[in-house]
N, C-alpha and C positions, 0 to 999 in steps of 0.2 A: 504494500500500500504506500503510494507516494502522492501526497496531496499537499499543496502549500506553496506559499511564496512569502515574501517578507515586507515589512514596513519599517522604516527608520526615519522619523520626522523630528527635527529640532531637538536632538539629544534624547528622544524617548524611543526606546527600542520595543519591538513587538515581534515575538516569535509566534508564527502561526503555521498550521499544517501538521499532519501526522505522518510519520515515516517508520516503516518496519526495517529494522537493522539486525545484523548478526554480530554478536560479540565473538572475538577470537579466543583462543585457548588461554590467553592472559587477561581476558575480560576487557579488552580494548574495543572500542566502537568507533567507526568512522562517522563523524558528524555529517549528516546530509548537507549537500551544497547550499540549499536555501537557508538553513539555519546557520551555516558557517558564514554566509554573506552578512547576516545580521550581526554576528559576532565580530567580524572584521570591520564592518561599517561603524560599529559602536566601540571598537577597540577593546573588546572583551575577550580574554583568553583564559582567565581564571574564574572558576565556578565553585559554589558551595553546594554540596549535596546533603540532603536530609530526608528521612522517611516522612512521607506525607501524613498529616494528622488524621485525615478522614478516609483515605483510600489506600489500597495496597499498591502504592507507587512511590517513586523517589522524586522529590522536587529538586530541580537544578537551577539555582539562581546565579546570574552573573554576580561576581564579587561586589560590584558597585551597588547593585540592587539589594543584595543581602545586607550590606553595610547600612544602606538607607533604611531598610526595614527594621534592623536591630536598633539603629539610632532612634527611630520613631517609637519603638516599643519601650526602650529604656527611658525615654523622656516621659512616658506615661506611668512607669512603674517605680516603686521605691525599693532600693536594695535592702531596706530594713523591715519590709513586710514579708512574712514567711511564705505566704501564697505566691507573691510576686517572685520571690527567690526560687521557689519550686518550679514555677512556670518557666523561668529563664533557664534553669538547670535542664529541664526536659527539652526545651527548645534547642539547646546546644548539644544535648546528648546524641552521640552517634553521628554528628556532622563530619563531613570530610571536605577537604579542599582539593580540587583537581584542576589540571591545566591542559588545555588543548595543545597537542604537540605540532611540530612543523608539517606533519602529514595529515592534520585535521582530525586526529584521534583523541579520545579521552579514555583514561583508564578508570573503569568503574570498580569501586570497592566490592570485592566478593561478598563481604558481610552484608552490605546493603542489598545486593542482588538476591542473596539468600532470604532476606527478610520479606521480599516481595514475591518470592517463589520464581524468580527469573533464572534461566540458565543461559541459553544462547540467543534465542529470538526475542527481541524487545521492540517496543515502539517508543519513539521519541515524539512527544506530542506538544506542540507549541501552545502556550497558555498566556500569551501576552508578554509579560515581563519575565516569565520563567518557562522552563521546559519540564514536562513530566516524563518520567521514564517508567514504562510499564512492561510487565510480562505480556507478550503479544496476545495470548488467549484471554487473559484477564481484561485487557483493554477492550477487546471485542465484546466480552460479556457485560462490561460496564455501560456500554452504549444504550441510550434511551431510544425508544421507538418515537417516531415523529409526533404522534398524539400525546405521548408522555412529556416530550420536550415542550410542546405547545402548552400543555396544562401547567407545567412547571414555570414557564415563562410568564403566563398569565397570573399565576399566584404570586410570584415575586414582584411583578410590577404593580399589581393591585395592592399588595402589602406596603410597598414603598410609597404609593400614592396616598395611603392613609396616614403616613407619618408626617 
């Protein structure tokens, strides 16, 4: 499955499209060209990986995006509040930093791939400012039917209109 293109406007990057890829025996994956173009245009080669909170996938944030998110979170949280400290500890637990090499590959940590049940075939799915990494079959199973997506869209926007 290869669907996608990229946007990069005024310093804001946007990863879109989903791409089925195969990891080699060392768990390296060649980043698909459309995603590499966004990375190159935005001068991003270092990424932070962490297990997604809600789904069986890995979130891959460009380092600058990760740093912005962490800065925003830390501005809202107190290091002297136990719940805030627990949240931050869990947020950082198991994170890894990876760098795209000169051949356009990233080395995915085996530990994180095992957590999502991925072996060789994975999907890189652009999600705006980040990329999700899925085990290929799980990504397919997670997809909503058209009517489910339409209903979800309606509920979200109706809820937002009430606020």
